[in-house]
C-alpha positions in Angstrom: 114.4 86.2 134.9 117.6 87.7 133.3 119.3 84.6 131.9 117.8 81.7 130.0 119.2 78.9 127.9 119.2 79.6 124.1 117.4 76.3 123.6 114.5 77.6 125.6 114.0 80.6 123.3 111.6 80.7 120.4 109.8 83.0 117.9 107.2 84.1 120.5 110.0 85.5 122.7 111.4 88.3 120.6 110.4 91.0 123.2 112.1 88.8 125.9 115.4 87.7 124.3 115.6 89.7 121.1 115.4 88.6 117.5 118.7 86.8 117.2 118.2 84.6 120.3 114.6 83.9 119.2 115.9 82.7 115.8 118.6 80.5 117.4 116.0 78.9 119.7 113.7 78.2 116.7 116.6 76.5 114.9 117.2 74.2 117.9 113.5 73.4 118.1 113.6 72.5 114.4 116.4 70.0 115.1 119.3 72.0 113.7 122.9 71.9 115.1 123.5 75.2 117.0 126.3 75.9 119.4 125.3 75.7 123.1 124.7 79.0 124.8 122.6 81.3 126.9 120.9 84.6 126.6 120.9 87.7 128.8 117.4 88.8 128.5 116.0 92.3 127.6 114.9 92.7 131.2 118.5 93.2 132.3 119.0 95.9 129.7 115.8 97.7 130.6 116.8 97.7 134.3 120.2 99.2 133.4 122.0 96.9 135.8 124.4 94.3 134.6 123.9 91.1 136.6 127.6 90.3 136.7 127.5 87.2 139.0 124.7 85.6 137.1 126.6 86.1 133.8 129.7 84.6 135.3 127.8 81.6 136.7 126.1 81.0 133.4 129.5 81.2 131.6 131.0 78.7 133.9 128.0 76.3 133.5 128.7 76.6 129.7 132.2 75.4 130.4 134.1 78.6 130.3 136.8 79.0 127.6 136.3 80.9 124.4 132.8 82.2 123.6 131.0 84.5 121.1 129.1 87.4 122.6 126.5 88.7 120.2 123.8 91.4 120.2 120.2 90.3 120.1 118.0 93.5 119.8 114.3 93.3 119.9 114.3 94.9 116.4 116.9 92.5 115.0 116.5 89.6 112.5 112.8 90.3 111.9 110.8 90.1 108.6 110.7 93.9 108.4 114.2 94.8 109.4 117.4 92.7 109.6 119.8 95.2 111.2 122.6 93.1 109.7 125.9 94.5 110.9 124.3 97.4 112.8 125.0 96.0 116.3 128.2 94.5 117.7 129.5 91.0 118.0 132.7 89.9 119.8 134.4 86.6 119.1 136.9 84.5 121.0 136.0 86.2 124.3 137.6 84.4 127.2 137.5 85.1 130.9 135.1 86.9 133.3 136.3 90.4 132.8 136.4 90.1 129.0 132.9 88.6 129.0 131.4 91.4 131.1 133.1 94.1 128.9 131.8 92.5 125.7 128.2 92.4 127.1 128.4 96.1 128.0 129.7 96.9 124.6 126.8 95.0 123.0 124.4 97.0 125.0 126.2 100.2 124.0 125.9 99.3 120.3 122.2 99.6 120.4 122.7 103.4 120.3 125.7 103.7 118.0 125.4 106.0 115.0 124.7 103.4 112.4 122.1 101.5 114.4 120.3 104.7 115.3 120.2 105.8 111.6 119.0 102.4 110.5 116.1 102.4 113.0 115.1 105.9 111.8 115.2 104.7 108.2 113.0 101.7 108.8 110.6 103.5 111.1 111.4 101.7 114.4 111.0 103.8 117.5 111.6 101.6 120.5 114.3 99.0 120.9 116.0 97.1 123.7 119.0 94.7 123.7 119.4 91.1 124.7 122.8 89.4 124.4 123.6 85.9 123.3 126.7 84.0 124.6 127.6 80.8 122.8 130.5 78.4 122.6 133.0 79.3 119.8 133.1 77.0 116.9 136.7 76.3 115.7 135.8 77.0 112.1 137.8 75.5 109.3 135.6 77.3 106.8 132.6 79.6 107.3 130.4 82.0 105.5 126.9 83.0 104.5 124.1 81.1 102.8 121.2 82.8 101.1 118.2 80.6 100.2 117.2 83.1 97.5 119.6 85.1 95.3 119.9 88.4 97.1 121.0 90.3 94.0 118.5 89.2 91.4 115.7 88.1 93.8 115.5 84.7 92.2 113.8 82.3 94.6 115.0 79.2 92.6 118.6 79.9 93.4 120.8 79.6 96.5 124.0 81.6 97.0 126.9 80.8 99.2 129.9 82.9 100.0 132.7 81.1 101.9 136.2 81.6 103.1 138.6 79.6 105.4 138.5 80.5 109.1 135.9 82.6 110.8 132.9 83.8 108.8 133.4 87.4 109.9 135.8 88.0 107.1 133.0 87.2 104.6 130.4 89.3 106.4 132.6 92.4 106.9 134.1 92.2 103.4 137.7 91.9 104.3 138.3 88.9 102.0 137.2 87.9 98.5 135.1 84.8 99.3 134.5 81.8 97.1 131.1 82.3 95.5 128.6 79.6 94.6 125.2 79.8 92.9 123.0 76.7 92.6 119.4 75.6 92.4 117.4 74.3 95.4 117.4 70.8 94.0 120.6 70.9 92.0 123.7 69.0 92.9 126.1 72.0 93.5 129.6 71.7 92.1 132.4 71.8 94.5 135.6 73.9 94.3 137.5 76.4 96.3 137.1 76.0 100.0 133.9 73.9 99.8 133.6 70.5 98.2 130.4 69.1 96.7 129.4 67.2 100.0 129.6 70.4 102.1 127.7 72.4 99.5 125.0 69.8 99.5 124.8 69.9 103.3 124.4 73.7 103.1 121.7 73.3 100.4 119.8 70.8 102.5 120.0 73.0 105.6 118.9 76.0 103.6 115.8 74.1 102.3 114.9 73.0 105.8 115.3 76.5 107.3 113.3 78.1 104.6 110.5 75.6 105.0 110.5 76.0 108.8 110.5 79.8 108.8 108.3 80.1 105.7 110.5 82.7 104.0 113.9 83.0 102.3 116.7 83.0 104.9 120.1 84.6 105.3 122.1 82.0 107.2 125.5 82.2 108.9 127.3 78.9 109.2 130.6 77.2 109.9 132.2 73.8 109.3 134.6 72.6 112.0 137.7 70.5 111.4 135.7 67.3 111.7 133.4 68.5 108.9 130.4 69.1 111.2 128.1 71.9 110.0 127.1 74.4 112.7 124.4 77.0 112.1 125.1 80.3 113.8 122.2 82.4 112.7 119.2 82.4 110.4 117.1 85.5 109.6 114.8 86.6 106.9 116.3 88.2 103.8 114.6 91.6 104.2 115.8 93.2 101.0 113.9 90.9 98.6 111.0 92.3 96.6 107.9 90.3 97.4 107.5 87.2 95.3 104.8 87.0 92.5 102.0 84.5 93.0 103.0 80.9 92.5 102.5 79.7 88.9 102.9 76.4 87.0 105.1 78.0 84.4 107.5 80.9 84.2 105.8 84.3 83.7 107.1 87.8 83.0 105.5 90.8 84.7 106.0 94.5 83.9 105.4 97.2 86.5 102.8 99.6 85.2 102.1 101.9 88.1 104.9 104.3 87.1 102.9 105.0 83.9 100.5 106.8 86.3 103.5 108.2 88.2 103.0 105.8 91.1 105.5 103.6 92.7 104.1 103.5 96.2 102.1 100.4 97.1 98.3 100.4 96.4 96.1 99.4 99.3 94.1 96.1 98.9 90.9 98.1 98.5 92.5 100.3 96.0 93.6 97.3 93.9 90.1 95.7 94.3 88.2 98.8 93.2 90.5 99.4 90.2 89.7 96.0 88.9 86.0 96.4 89.6 85.9 99.7 87.7 87.6 98.2 84.7 85.2 95.3 84.9 82.3 97.7 84.6 84.0 99.3 81.6 84.8 96.0 79.9 81.2 94.9 80.3 80.0 98.1 78.6 82.2 97.4 75.6 81.0 93.8 75.1 84.0 92.1 76.6 83.7 88.9 78.6 85.5 88.4 81.8 85.5 86.6 85.1 83.6 88.8 87.6 85.9 87.5 90.4 88.9 89.0 88.7 88.0 91.2 85.7 91.7 91.9 84.9 93.6 88.7 85.5 96.7 90.0 83.7 97.0 92.9 86.2 98.7 91.2 89.1 99.4 92.8 92.5 103.0 92.1 93.6 104.3 93.9 96.6 101.2 96.1 96.4 102.3 97.4 92.9 100.5 97.0 89.6 102.2 94.5 87.3 101.0 93.4 83.9 101.5 89.8 82.8 103.2 90.0 79.4 103.9 86.3 79.1 101.2 85.3 76.5 102.2 88.2 74.3 105.8 87.2 74.4 104.9 83.6 73.4 102.8 84.7 70.5 104.7 84.4 67.2 103.2 87.4 65.5 103.3 89.8 68.5 106.7 89.1 70.1 108.5 90.8 67.3 106.4 94.0 67.7 106.8 94.4 71.4 110.1 96.4 71.3 108.5 99.6 70.0 105.6 99.4 72.4 108.0 99.1 75.3 109.8 102.3 74.6 107.6 104.0 77.2 109.1 101.8 79.9 112.6 103.1 79.4 115.7 101.5 78.0 116.5 99.1 80.8 113.1 97.4 80.8 113.1 97.2 77.0 116.6 95.6 77.0 115.5 93.2 79.7 112.5 92.1 77.7 114.7 91.8 74.5 116.9 89.4 76.5 113.9 87.3 77.5 113.0 86.7 73.9 116.0 84.3 73.7 115.0 82.4 76.8 113.6 78.9 76.0 111.0 79.3 78.7 109.3 81.9 76.5 109.4 79.9 73.2 106.5 80.8 70.9 103.3 78.8 71.3 100.2 78.6 69.2 97.1 80.6 70.0 96.2 84.3 70.7 96.8 86.0 74.0 93.2 87.1 74.1 89.7 85.9 73.3 89.1 86.6 69.6 85.4 86.8 70.0 85.6 89.4 72.8 88.1 91.5 70.8 85.8 91.5 67.8 82.8 92.5 69.8 84.7 95.3 71.6 86.0 96.5 68.2 82.6 96.5 66.6 81.1 98.4 69.5 83.9 100.9 70.0 85.5 101.5 66.7 82.7 103.3 64.7 82.0 105.9 67.4 85.7 106.3 68.2 86.7 106.8 64.6 83.8 109.3 64.1 84.7 111.1 67.3 88.4 111.4 66.3 87.5 112.7 62.8 85.0 115.1 64.1 87.4 116.4 66.7 90.2 116.9 64.2 87.8 118.7 61.8 86.2 120.9 64.5 88.5 120.8 67.6 86.6 123.5 69.6 83.4 121.5 69.2 85.1 118.3 70.1 86.6 119.8 73.2 83.3 121.2 74.2 81.8 117.7 73.8 84.5 116.3 76.1 83.7 118.8 78.8 80.0 118.0 78.6 80.8 114.4 79.0 82.8 115.1 82.1 80.0 117.1 83.5 77.4 114.4 82.7 79.5 111.7 84.3 80.1 113.7 87.5 76.3 114.4 87.7 75.6 110.7 87.4 77.5 109.9 90.6 74.5 109.6 92.9 75.3 108.0 96.3 72.7 105.9 98.2 69.9 107.9 99.9 70.4 108.5 103.6 70.1 106.9 106.0 71.8 103.9 104.4 73.0 100.7 105.9 76.5 99.3 105.5 75.1 96.7 103.2 73.4 99.3 101.0 76.5 101.4 100.8 78.6 98.3 99.8 76.1 97.4 97.1 76.3 100.9 95.8 80.2 100.8 95.7 80.2 97.4 93.9 77.3 97.9 91.5 76.5 101.6 91.1 79.6 103.7 91.8 81.1 103.2 88.4 77.8 103.1 86.4 78.8 106.4 84.6 81.5 104.3 82.8 78.7 102.5 81.0 77.0 105.7 79.7 77.4 107.4 76.4 79.2 110.2 78.2 82.4 108.1 78.4 82.4 107.7 74.6 81.9 111.5 74.2 85.3 111.8 75.9 87.2 109.2 74.0 87.1 110.7 70.5 88.5 114.1 71.5 91.0 112.5 73.8 92.4 110.1 71.2 92.4 112.8 68.6 94.6 114.9 70.9 97.0 112.1 71.5 97.3 111.4 67.8 97.8 115.1 67.1 100.5 115.3 69.7 102.5 112.3 68.8 102.1 111.9 65.0 104.3 114.9 63.9 107.4 113.1 65.3 107.0 110.3 62.8 105.9 112.6 59.9 108.9 114.9 60.4 111.6 112.4 61.3 114.9 113.9 60.0 113.2 117.3 59.4 112.5 118.5 62.9 114.4 117.4 66.1 112.8 115.9 69.1 113.7 119.0 71.1 111.9 121.2 68.6 108.8 119.0 68.7 108.9 119.1 72.5 108.7 122.9 72.4 105.5 122.6 70.3 103.9 120.7 73.2 104.9 123.4 75.7 102.3 125.6 77.4 99.5 123.3 76.3 96.1 124.7 77.1 93.0 122.8 78.2 94.9 120.4 80.5 92.9 119.8 83.7 96.1 119.2 85.7 97.8 122.3 84.5 94.6 124.3 85.1 94.6 122.9 88.7 98.1 123.9 89.3 97.5 127.5 88.0 94.3 127.7 90.1 96.4 126.8 93.2 98.9 129.5 92.2 96.0 132.0 92.2 95.1 130.8 95.7 98.7 131.5 96.7 98.5 135.0 95.1 95.5 135.6 97.4 97.5 134.4 100.4 100.2 137.0 99.9 98.6 139.5 102.2 99.0 136.8 104.9 102.4 135.7 103.8 104.0 135.3 107.3 101.1 133.2 108.5 101.3 130.7 105.6 105.1 130.7 105.5 105.6 130.3 109.2 103.0 127.8 110.2 103.3 124.0 109.8 101.0 122.7 107.0 99.3 120.2 109.3 98.4 123.0 111.7 97.2 125.2 108.8 95.0 122.3 107.7 93.5 121.9 111.2 92.8 125.6 111.4 91.2 125.6 108.0 88.9 122.8 109.0 88.0 124.8 112.1 87.2 127.9 110.0 90.0 129.9 111.6 92.0 130.9 108.5 91.5 134.0 106.3 89.6 133.3 103.1 92.1 132.9 100.3 89.8 131.0 97.9 90.7 127.5 99.0 87.0 126.6 99.3 86.5 127.1 95.6 89.7 125.3 94.7 88.7 122.2 96.8 85.2 122.3 95.4 86.6 121.6 92.0 89.8 119.7 92.8 89.3 118.3 96.2 89.0 114.8 94.9 92.6 114.8 93.8 95.7 113.7 95.7 99.1 112.1 95.3 98.6 108.4 94.2 94.9 109.3 93.5 94.1 106.2 91.6 94.2 104.4 95.0 90.9 104.8 96.8 92.9 104.1 100.0 94.6 107.5 99.7 93.1 110.6 101.4 91.8 113.3 99.1 92.8 116.9 99.4 89.3 117.7 100.5 90.0 115.4 103.5 93.5 116.6 104.2 94.6 119.8 102.6 98.0 119.9 104.4 99.9 119.1 101.1 98.3 122.1 99.5 99.4 124.4 102.3 103.0 123.2 101.8 102.8 124.0 98.1 101.2 127.4 98.8 104.3 128.2 101.0 106.5 127.2 98.1 104.7 129.6 95.8 105.0 132.4 98.3 108.8 132.2 98.0 108.7 133.1 94.3 109.8 136.7 94.1 110.9 137.1 90.5 107.8 138.0 88.4 109.3 136.1 85.4 109.4 132.9 87.5 105.7 133.2 88.4 104.0 130.0 87.1 101.4 131.7 85.1 104.1 133.8 83.4 106.2 130.6 82.7 103.2 128.9 81.2 102.5 131.9 79.1 106.1 132.0 77.8 106.0 128.3 77.1 102.8 128.7 75.0 104.4 131.6 73.1 107.5 129.5 72.3 105.3 126.7 71.1 103.4 129.0 68.7 106.7 130.5 67.4 108.1 127.0 66.8 105.1 125.9 64.8 105.6 129.0 62.6 109.3 128.1 62.3 108.7 124.5 61.4 105.8 125.0 59.0 107.8 126.3 55.9 110.6 123.8 56.6 108.2 120.9 56.8 106.3 121.9 53.7 109.5 122.3 51.7 111.0 119.0 52.8 107.9 116.9 52.6 105.0 118.6 50.7 102.3 116.2 51.7 103.5 114.8 55.0 104.8 118.1 56.1 101.5 119.8 55.6 99.8 117.0 57.5 102.3 117.5 60.3 101.7 121.2 60.5 97.9 120.6 60.6 98.3 118.2 63.4 100.6 120.5 65.4 98.0 123.2 65.2 95.3 120.8 66.2 97.4 119.6 69.1 97.3 123.1 70.6 93.5 122.7 70.8 93.2 119.0 71.8 96.3 117.4 73.2 95.8 119.0 76.6 92.8 116.7 77.0 95.0 113.8 77.8 94.4 114.1 81.5 90.6 114.4 81.2 89.8 110.7 81.2 91.1 110.1 84.7 89.7 113.5 85.9 86.2 112.3 84.9 86.7 109.1 86.9 87.9 110.8 90.1 84.4 111.8 91.4 83.4 108.2 91.3 86.5 107.3 93.3 86.0 110.1 95.8 82.4 109.1 96.6 83.4 105.4 96.7 86.0 106.3 99.3 83.4 108.3 101.3 81.0 105.3 101.3 83.7 102.8 102.2 84.8 105.0 105.2 81.2 105.1 106.4 81.1 101.3 106.1 84.4 101.2 108.0 82.9 103.4 110.8 79.9 101.1 111.1 82.2 98.0 111.4 84.4 99.7 113.9 81.3 100.5 116.0 80.5 96.8 115.8 84.0 95.8 117.0 85.0 94.2 113.7 87.6 96.9 112.8 89.9 99.0 115.0 89.1 102.2 113.0 87.2 103.2 109.9 90.3 103.4 107.7 91.0 99.7 108.2 88.5 99.1 105.5 91.1 100.1 102.9 93.2 97.0 103.9 90.4 94.6 102.8 89.2 93.8 99.3 85.6 94.1 98.2 84.9 90.4 98.7 86.4 90.4 102.2 84.5 93.5 103.1 81.3 91.8 102.0 82.0 89.0 104.4 82.4 91.4 107.2 79.3 93.4 106.4 77.0 90.4 105.7 78.4 87.8 108.0 80.2 89.7 110.7 83.5 88.2 109.9 86.4 89.7 111.9 89.4 90.5 109.7 91.4 92.4 112.3 94.4 90.0 112.3 94.5 90.1 108.5 94.3 93.9 108.5 97.1 94.2 111.0 99.4 92.0 108.9 98.6 93.9 105.7 99.1 97.3 107.4 102.6 96.1 108.5 103.3 94.9 104.9 102.1 98.2 103.5 104.3 100.2 105.9 107.3 98.1 104.9 106.6 98.5 101.2 106.3 102.3 101.6 109.9 102.3 102.7 111.1 100.3 99.7 113.5 102.5 97.8 113.3 100.7 94.4 110.7 98.7 92.6 111.6 96.2 89.8 110.4 97.2 86.4 110.5 93.7 84.9 110.0 90.6 87.1 109.9 86.9 86.5 107.6 84.6 88.5 110.5 83.1 90.4 111.2 86.6 91.8 114.1 87.5 89.4 114.5 91.2 88.8 115.5 91.3 85.1 117.1 94.7 85.4 119.5 93.3 88.0 120.8 90.9 85.3 121.6 93.7 82.9 125.2 94.8 82.5 125.8 98.0 84.5 125.3 101.3 82.7 128.5 103.1 81.8 128.2 106.8 82.4 129.1 109.1 79.4 131.7 110.6 81.7 132.4 110.8 85.4 129.6 112.4 87.4 127.1 112.0 84.6 123.9 109.9 85.2 122.1 108.7 82.0 118.4 108.4 81.7 115.8 109.2 79.0 114.8 112.5 77.5 111.6 113.7 79.2 111.2 117.3 78.3 113.7 119.4 76.3 115.9 122.1 77.7 118.8 122.5 80.1 118.9 123.8 83.7 121.5 124.1 86.4 120.5 124.3 90.0 120.6 122.8 93.5 119.0 119.4 93.8 116.0 118.9 96.1 115.5 115.2 96.7 111.9 114.5 97.6 110.3 111.0 98.1 106.8 112.2 99.1 105.1 115.4 98.0 103.1 115.7 101.2 104.4 118.8 103.0 107.4 118.9 100.6 109.3 122.2 100.3 111.2 123.2 97.1 112.8 126.6 96.7 112.4 128.5 93.4 115.2 127.5 91.1 115.9 124.1 92.7 115.7 120.9 90.6 113.2 118.3 91.8 114.7 114.8 92.1 112.0 112.2 92.8 111.3 108.5 92.4 108.4 109.3 90.1 105.6 111.9 89.9 101.8 111.9 89.3 99.3 114.8 89.3 99.6 115.1 93.1 103.2 116.1 92.6 102.7 118.6 89.8 102.0 121.7 92.0 105.7 121.5 92.9 106.6 121.9 89.3 105.5 125.6 89.3 108.6 126.6 91.4 111.2 124.1 90.2 113.8 124.7 87.5 113.8 121.1 86.3 112.7 117.5 87.0 114.6 114.2 87.4 112.8 110.9 88.1 113.9 107.3 88.5 111.1 105.9 86.5 108.4 107.1 84.1 107.8 107.3 80.4 107.7 110.2 78.0 103.9 110.1 78.0 103.4 110.0 81.8 102.2 112.9 83.8 105.5 114.2 85.0 107.3 114.9 81.8 104.0 115.9 80.0 103.3 118.6 82.6 107.0 119.6 82.6 106.9 120.2 78.8 103.8 122.3 79.3 105.6 124.5 81.7 108.8 124.6 79.6 110.7 122.8 82.4 113.5 120.4 81.3 113.0 116.8 82.5 115.1 113.7 82.6 113.4 110.4 83.4 114.4 106.8 84.1 117.6 107.8 85.9 118.3 104.7 87.9 118.9 105.3 91.7 118.7 109.1 91.1 117.4 109.7 94.6 120.4 107.9 96.1 123.1 109.1 93.7 122.0 112.7 94.1 121.7 114.5 97.4 119.8 117.6 98.4 122.0 120.5 97.9 124.1 119.0 95.1 124.6 121.4 92.1 123.4 119.5 89.1 122.9 120.3 85.4 120.2 118.4 83.5 119.8 118.1 79.8 116.2 117.1 79.0 117.0 116.6 75.3 120.0 114.3 75.8 118.6 112.6 78.9 121.6 113.3 81.2 122.2 114.6 84.6 125.6 115.9 85.6 126.6 116.3 89.2 128.7 119.5 89.0 129.4 119.7 92.7 128.3 117.9 95.8 126.5 120.1 98.3 
């Protein structure tokens, strides 16, 4: 069958007729008015032979005359990829020869440059082309309807762009259309080329289509001279960030993953285990919580971690204090929250945003030991640091997996009940005092010396900071690379994935990687997600980094030398600032100098808390994969790794009751893959889907070619940009400037060969800028759309003190 009526198509026939025809058929089934037409199926395209006579006969049955000939690819108009404008459409086609030519050109458009690039960008490999032929509508006015605001993401608004004549002028941007924004239940005001009646008809059609398809729609439409509304296409709006969970009132959510240097989505199991671990810790501190969701204010949206700030905004005493605490989110998020304070939906209400009894119990349990630990650490920093290391060792020792052989049920019980038991032990509190003391010592001098020492000078004090487990890890990997120099060609000339396979097979020379993985193998990019493979499982990213290190030829650019120089600059800066501080502020200045010296002994511990937790995460992952293997053997999963796309409760159903979650897993895997491709993530989001940053006035650059962000680490650097979205296998040449969406410890080995760092998100206390300061590398953070505005090879200058990036010359 090569030709079918459009009315016979439907959502189950995408592989037969393509996405556009399937959508048109669904609209007809839903009772909408769609122009008559037929579809040349995908089978004709796959055979490579154009059935000319069949096309001509179908055209004549349609009545001949003017028709629209439109592409309908199997990858088009789908939830994951819209392909809007990527393939060709031909209007006012009339006659047999013109029809056949238009169909051939639609076929050819499947492989045009823009469609091929789009498929590559969205990860689509295979595609085929159907073609829709429909009667032309003599449009008096036409355009596009979005059932959600495509700019702000607001699901409570519809947007219409309209112009007289054919809608192509709106779609291709050749006219300035009349623009209308209105609510789903509002009576839209008329004006321009659409009156109130026609806008109401579009609103009603949009509501019907969204209800039928179950997701916000991008609809092409036309009114003819008689005022009849024709629907020409309806497809999902693929660019929208996923909506927050439905709520009774308006809520405000802040994205918190970037605080850990993570913008990629978290797997469902990763989210579930994070909450379970925090529940264990809350229980140990006397807090009360719902075991089904220990952290109700941490909300997964689009697989990312968001914090529900609403109740704090609505608290009279707290709302005025939020501004300073939001500095770490960057200026755009802080400005967005400041604007929300004037929104009547966030009017103050009585009551506290937390349970007073739980807060009191937690304070009484934690405060005495924490205060004593901080005081002891500041008084005797070496002893405090040693206590922190002992606590890490004790917590790692207490991770005891179930005895083998173990059943899937026993493994699951261990993951749920025992995996994070070390968080309940005194060992954790042995960590907290020195860690908090280090944070205070590192941050307090800025306030004590305001107006006496510049932010850039104080940044230098934090450079080359010893006792940081992430820095130690990076330098240990550098030593592995030094060992690899005698096999330089092997490690430079072999793909990292192949090197990883050869390492696992025992076929590589010994360069000390075993020892490195023994200490740091539980780490990885996005390591707070149990769904992510650890370096011990897949060392390929490490081989990519080792190759980067082997390209360093200047001894002064060697990472250990750079770290040593940064530490020496820090010590010199303290000696420079000390007399100035004491002279300007005799008491506060002396305290600031004391804290700066203590910071050199304690502030590096800021990474140790998560480092202590990672062995629990690594063993939990191992046990979960063993459970997954068991379920796959029972036919309940396709593969062991599918377990990461369930939460703990769902996994329990599978283990205990044999529930088959494979359809759910397949859907979640597709959603996860789609979210991995998302280029930007909203920092501040309302519960109706509104991206608050999108409502902000556009940033005005200081001058042409200058991008403005936040100061991350002081210093200036000029070099070629290297834009990297994923550290796995990434290559960066010595002297290049790393431009990334964000960074976490899995990225930091790349820092050892880079001249500077630019990120789209982050905060001054996040991993990226902290480690950059320790290496003496300038960093600029919160540069919106940096990975799109800057291209690999561009010559850029970054100023980490001013928070600016200047594109000197495009590569």
